[in-house]
N, C-alpha and C positions, 0 to 999 in steps of 0.2 A: 732430630725432630722439630716440625711446625704447625705450627695454630692453622693456620690460613695458607694458604701462596696465592700469590698472584699473578693473571695469567696474561696483564699486559703490561711491557719493561713505562716507570713514571718515565719522564722524563725528565731527570733531575738537574742535568747538564746544559736543559737551553733558560735556566736561569742562575746559573751559575752566577757571571758575574754581576749581579744584586746582591745576591749574598753575598758576595765576595769584599763587596760596596761597604754593607752592613757591618759584616765579620771587621773592616779595619775601620770603621768608626765606635766600635764597639774598641776595636785595642787601642785607639788613642787616646778615648775616652779616661779608659782605665791605666791607662801611661802619666796620664795628667793629671790623677786622682792621686798617684801615686807618689808625685813628684811637688803636690803643692802640700796634700793630707798627710801624705807616706803612710806606714803601719803601726800600729799602735800594739806593742808590739809588751810580754808577758815576760813577767820575773825573770824567767830561765835565758834572756838573753838581755836584760836591762840592768840585772840586781836588784836584792831586794831581800827578805827577810817572809820563810811562814811558821807559825805554828801553827800547831795540832793541837786541838783539843777534844776534853772528850764528856758528855753530859748522860748525870747519872738514871735521863731520862730523855725520848727523843728532839731531839736542839730545835730551838725558833730562830731558823735560820735570820728571820728579819728584824727578831731583836737584835739579837748580835750585830749584824752589821750595819744598825744605829748604833748600840752603845761603844762598837771603833770607829764609824765614820767620826762620832761626835770627839771624835779625841785626835778630829785634822790633822793627821798624820799624810794625808794625799791622798791616790784614786787606788779604794782599795779593795778587796775580793774577799767575800766569803761565800762556800760552798762545803755539801757535802761531800762526804768519801767513804768507803765504805762500808759501812753503815749512820742510822738516821742518827743519832748519838755523837760523833762523831765529825769536827766542822771545823775545813783545813784556812786559813788565813789566810794571806799573803800581802806584804805588807810591802811602799816602795823603801827605795834606799834612803835612812836618813843618816847624810853624816855630820849631822852632832848629837846624836845617840849610840853609843853601842851595840850589837847584836843584842847581846843577855840585860841589857839598860831597855831598851824596845819588848823584849816579847816579854820580861817582866811586869811593867807596864799595865800592856793591855792583856794580860791576864786578869791585873788586877783589878782592874776594868772589871773583866766580864765575871769575876768573882766577888764583887761588889756591887752589879746588878740581879746575882741572887742571894743578897743578904747573906753573905760570906765575909768572911777574913784570909787576909795570907795567911799562911804561917807556916814554918821551917820544919822539915820532918828529919829522922836519924832513920834510913834504911836501912836492913842487910842484908844485900844480895843471895841467889843460892850458895854463890861458894865463898861467901865471910866477907863479902866487903861492905860498911862503914860507907853510904849514901849520902849525901841532902837531898831534899827535893823542897819546890816549892807545893803548897800542900793548901785548895781552896777550903774554908769548913766555916758553917752554917750547921749550927742546932746539933753538935756530935755531929755531923753526915757533912760528905764528899758529891757537892753536886756537878761539880768536874772537874777534873783532873787534865795538868799540861802532860798530852801525849810525847811534843816533838818539837823541838825546831830544828829551823834549817836556814843559814845565811851563804847567797847566791849572792858571788862580787863580782864587781860591775866587769872585769875582768876575761872572767871564766864565761859571763852573759856572753862577750865578745866572741869567747872562742865558739863558745855554740852557735851563733849568727856565720862565723865562718864559714863550719865545719860543716854549718845546714846547705851555704850552699857550695864550700865543694862536694857536698853530695851530689845534687843537685846539674850542675855540673855533667861530672862521672857519668852519673843517667845521662843525660842527651845525648851525651860522646856514644855510650855504649850503645845507644838507640840507633842513632845514625849508624854505625860500624854494620847494627847485626842485619836493619835496611838494605844499606847498600850491598852487601852479602849476600842475602836473600834475594832479596829481587834487582831493584837496578835506581842509578845516585838518583835519578829522578823522582823516586820514589821516598826515598829517604830522604829527601830537598823538603819535598814536600808532608810530611811528616812531622816535619821538628817542629818544620812553620807553626803545624798545624798541634802541640804538639803548648810549644810557646804559646800559641794563640790562647789556649785554653787556662793555662801559670798566670800569664798576666792578669786575665778575662780576673781568675780568682783575686789576685794580688789586689784587684783594682775595685771588688768588693770590701775587699778587709780596709782599703783606703778610705772606700766613699762612708762607710757608716761608721768606722770605727768600733769593728771588731776584735776581739782582744786577737794578735798574733802568737800563737804557744808554740811547743815541741809537736804538740798534737795536732796541731795542722799542719805544720811543717812537714809532718807524717805523711797526713791525706794527701798535700801533692803533693808529695813522691809516687803514691798511692795509684795517684789520677793522673801521671804520668805515666806509669805500666796498663790501667787501664783504657787509656786513649790512644795506644800505639795498637794493642791485642785488636781492637775495634776498625785500628787504618787494620792493621795485614790480614786479616780476614776478609777487606773487605779486597785489597792490593789481591789474595789469594782466587777473587772470583776473577779478579777483572786480569787475573794469567791467563785462567782456564775458559774464560771466555773469548780468549785471542785465538785460540788453541782453534775451539769450538765451530767458533761465528766471524768464517773470515769475509764475509761481506757485508760485515758492519762496521762501519768507521766508530773516533774511538771516541767519541761521542757516546753513542749508542751503546757500548762496550762497559765504558763505564754505568751509564743510565740499568743494563741487566742487570750491571754487577749487585749495584748498588737496592736495586728490587729485588733480586733475588737471596737476597739477607736480610733484610727486615721484620719475614718472623722469627725469623735467628736472636737480631736484633732485642726486637720490643720482649723477646724472654728471661734474653741475657741481663738487661737493665731494667726490665722490670722487680725482676726480683732481687736483685742487687738490692734497687732504689725503695723495697719492702723493708730487705733488712736494713737499712740506713734510715728512713723513716721511723723505724720504732727506736733504734739510738737517739735519733734527737729528741723523743716526745714522751721516749720514757727514760733516757739516759740518763738527766738530770744537766748538772752547768758545766760536768766534766768535759762529759763529750757533746758537750752543745755544739760548737764550731767545729769540732772533727767530722761535724756528722751533715750541718752546714758547705762546709767545704767540700768534701761529697759529693752532695746534694750538688752543687752549680757542678763540681765538674765531670760528672756523669750526664748532665742534659747536655754540657759544649763542651763534651766529649761527642758525645754521637751525632752533636751538629756539627763539629770541625771536621768529624769522620767524611761526611758527606760535600761540604759545602767547602770545606778550607781545602783538609787535605788531596781528595779527590778531582776535584776542580784547578786544585793547582799546576798536578802530575796533565794535566790536561790544558791545563798553560805550556809548560816546561814540554809542553809538544811528545810523551808519548806514543808510544808507536810499539804497536806488533814484534820489528822486529826488537823491539828491546827488548820483550820478554819470550819471544818465541828463538827460537836458533834456528836457523835453516839448511837443509839438509842438506851434505854435501857435491856434488856434484862432480862424479864421478868417469873417467875420462875412456873412454874406446880400449880396451886392453887390458883395464886393472884389474888385476890377480882375485881382489877384492871382493869385483861385484858379478851377480850371479848370474850371469846374462852373457858374463866373457868368452867369447867362441863358439856360439850360440851359431848354428847356418840355418836360416834363414830359408 
């Protein structure tokens, strides 16, 4: 399906050198921010305590955040999850307090802000077990309940960071092997450089603005890897087709034709995807905010890198018709497989 068709090829490769210089400068700027500022890792990687509470009425996040920040426990995160009454509070590691003490202090302060007091209540589970839980009581009702507490140790965070890095390396190696088998090693190198360009720039944005880098953002980065390589594969397929169809065009002209012929498809695919990501960014709340931001950056730079990085690098590496189109075998006289063998003129 096409919304439009461009009749004349756009000379993208004529400006490839300029855009490659811009890409290199952007790449090194991202690396600079990663080295100097580093990533603002979330509790999943650094460790910490997660406290989940349920309010009787829709929660006032600003008020809850002010109460927790007044405790001066460090950098905390307060956000909705599930419903408007459920609140998740993420606290950094405090080696002076145990997990139960830290979560108990936070719950007590939240209860105090609701004009209540914390009491210990005995409850019986459906299986007949006796449990003791902390309850916030104000005028005979519970304005909020302590739903769950969870502690993530620093060693678990280190393990998650290592597993995430391993996952990224495996994805990169798999993409290289796939492209090398399907096309040619020059395309494989070009696509991997373009994908690494996208990843480093995403990480550079997060380092520069000190946005939180969580497991959901890591998932977005891995998704961008597959998304970007898909765009590169489409362009590489068109380049191979153009080499077979237009034998009088040189390499730069073939690449220009391939990119121009996929522009309608690119706009449809990336436009519809970005609409969905934008809806997550606007209506998904704090939980999906940085996931959507990472995808938005990846989609925009994925289009750019597929055209001005992957295709241009393949051209600089000297890809040519012979690399993609196998020449017909030359038959010798008297070859029994030659249909004209033995013909008399």
